[in-house]
N, C-alpha and C positions, 0 to 999 in steps of 0.2 A: 472390612479393614478399618481400623481406628485411625485416629490422628497420628501423624508421624512424630517421631522423636528426633531431637537434634543429634546430628552425627558427631558433633563436638562434645556436648555435655550429657547427652542422654535425657535431657529435660523435654517435657512435652512441647510441641510446637502448636501454634494456633493460626487460624486463617485470618488474614488482615490485608489491608492495602496500604502501602507506604510509598513515599516519594522516592523515585530513582532518577538520577541524572544520567542522561545520554550525551555523549560528546562525539561530534563528527567534524573533522577538519577545523578544529578550533571553535566551532559553534556548539551550543548546548541547548538541551530541552529537558524539562523535568516531566516525568510521567508517573501517574498513580499506578503502582505495580502491585497486582494481586499476588498472593502466594502464601506459603506456610512460613511463619517466622518464629525464631527463638529469641526471647528477650534476654536470656542469660548470655548468649554468645554473639548475637547479631547475625547468625547464619540464617539462610533462607532456602526454601525449596520451591521450584516453580514447575508446573506441568505445562503441557503443550498449549492449552488455552491461555494460561498466564503469559507465556512467551509471545503469543500473538499480539498482546497489548504492547510489549516493548518493540517487537519487530515492526509493527505498523507505525509506531511513533518514530522509529528510526527511519523508516521509509519517508515519512513526511519531513523529517529533519534533512535528509539527503536531498529531497526535492527542493527545499528552500536553499540549501547551500549550493547545489549544482544548477540552479535556475531551471528546474524542471517543474512540470505541473503537479500539484498535489492531488490526491484522490478526489476531493470535492470539485476541483476545477475540471478534471477530466470528465466527471459525471455531468457537470453543468453544461459543458460544451457539447458532449454527446447528445444530451437531451435537447439542447437548443437546435441541433442538427436533425432531430427526429429519427435518430438511429437506435436500433437495438444494440446491445453489447456485442452480439454476434456479427451484425452487419458492420459495426464500427471496426471490429477486428479484421474483417474481410477487406473492407475498403481502405482503411487507414494503415493497417498493419498490426502484426503481432499474432494473428490467428484467431480462431473462433472463441477462445476463452480468455484472451488477453485483457479485454476491457473489464471483465469481472474481477480479474486480479489487480488491475490498475486502480479500480474504483474502491476495492476493499482495502487497499494499502498493502497487499501481499507482495506486489511487484512494483518497482519504480518504472514509470513510463520512460521509454528511451528518449534520447535527444531528438531523434527523427520524428517519433510520434508526437512529442511535445511541440516541435516546430509545425508539423502538419495541423495539429489541433489549434494552435495559435493563429495560423493563417485562415483556417476554416471558421474560427470564431469571428474573425474580422470580415471575411468574405465567404459566407456559406455557399455562394454560387460555385466555389471551387469543388464542391461535392459532385457537381455534374461532370467535371473533368475526370474524377476518380471513377464514377459510374461508367462513363464512356470508355475509359481505359479497360475496365473489367469486362465490358461487353465485347470489346475488340479482342481481348485475350481469349474469352470464351469462344469467339468465332473461329479461332485457330485450333481449338481442341477437337 
């Protein structure tokens, strides 16, 4: 399949990266957005991998606006605690694949997960409480 043509003008489109402004609750961020662009009309076409760029940037913007942890902070705290992504999801919440999604920026960490991570970042000993809770629950199964 060749390069796409513009749906407005029929002109050939070319692959490029251009700035795109994202706005969330009055705050904004600019992301370098890959895609197919038409210089004649200003139209653009974006595939799934292109959209991941804007989706992840929007997740980071939401984290900032809503006072949640961004993906880098989630990863930093999890690693500080010595947890795998799977173990973090099990102990802190969200399920076995949650931390992979939080850390990639595909999903915004919930308020509860953000609070738990902030507390554990300050006092990693709290992880013992979560492990003991898990052992007690497993004892009832």
